[in-house]
Every structure is written in C-alpha cells, then in structure tokens.
N, C-alpha and C positions, 0 to 999 in steps of 0.2 A: 504494500500500500504506500502511496506517495505521501510524504510529510514535508512541510515547509515551515521555516521560522516566520513568525509574524514580524513585519517591519514597522517601525515607528512612523506614523504619518507626519510627525513634526520634524525629526532629524534624520530619518531614513536609515537608522541603524537597527540591527537585529535586537529583538527583545528576548525575554526568557521563555516565551510561550511558543509552542509549535501547534500547527493545525494539520489535520489529515483531510483526505478527500471527502470523508463522510462527516466532518465536523460542522456543527451548526451552533453559532453563538448569537445571542440577541442581548443588546444593552450590556456588553462586556466592558468593564473598566480596564483598559490596557494601560499598564504602567511601564514607562521606559526608564531603565536605570541610568542611562547616559544623560539624557536631558531633563530627567526628573519631572516629566509631564505625564498627566493622566488623561486619556482620551477614551470616549465611549465609541465602541465599534460593533459592527455586526459582521458575521462571517457565514458564508454559504458557498459550497462548491469551490473552495480555495480563493474566493473573492472577498476581500476586506473592504468594508464600507464604513466611513467615518460618520457618526451621528452628530449633527449640529444641534446643540441645546439652545433653546431660546434664552436670551439674557433675562435674568431675574431683576425685576425692578422693585424698589421699596415703595411701600404705600405711604402716602402722606395723610396723616390723620388730622 
C-alpha cells in the first residue's frame, strides 16, 4: 500500500504524520514542528485540502 508524508501547507516541509491511500481525515489539526503552525486539513485519496476558518470577531456589548 502506498504511504506518503503529509507536507506542511505553510512551509512545505514534511510533518510527523503519514497518510495511506485509504486514509480519510476531516477537520484534522496538522501541526508542523518546523514552523510551529497548526492548520486544519482534510485528506481523501492522498489529496490534502486546507480548511479556511472564518475569522472570529468579538461582540460589542
């Protein structure tokens, strides 16, 4: 079975996680030890997609 390292979408370095052809991830918090960024991703059929979170706004009371 084919397995690949997940590449950080910010700095393009390998992370500590591997995916296989049958791996399915949803809302996975990917952490990169090199750039120390955390990114939400989805994985299906070895395709990694970055999830853009809407910016949280504070409420004015």
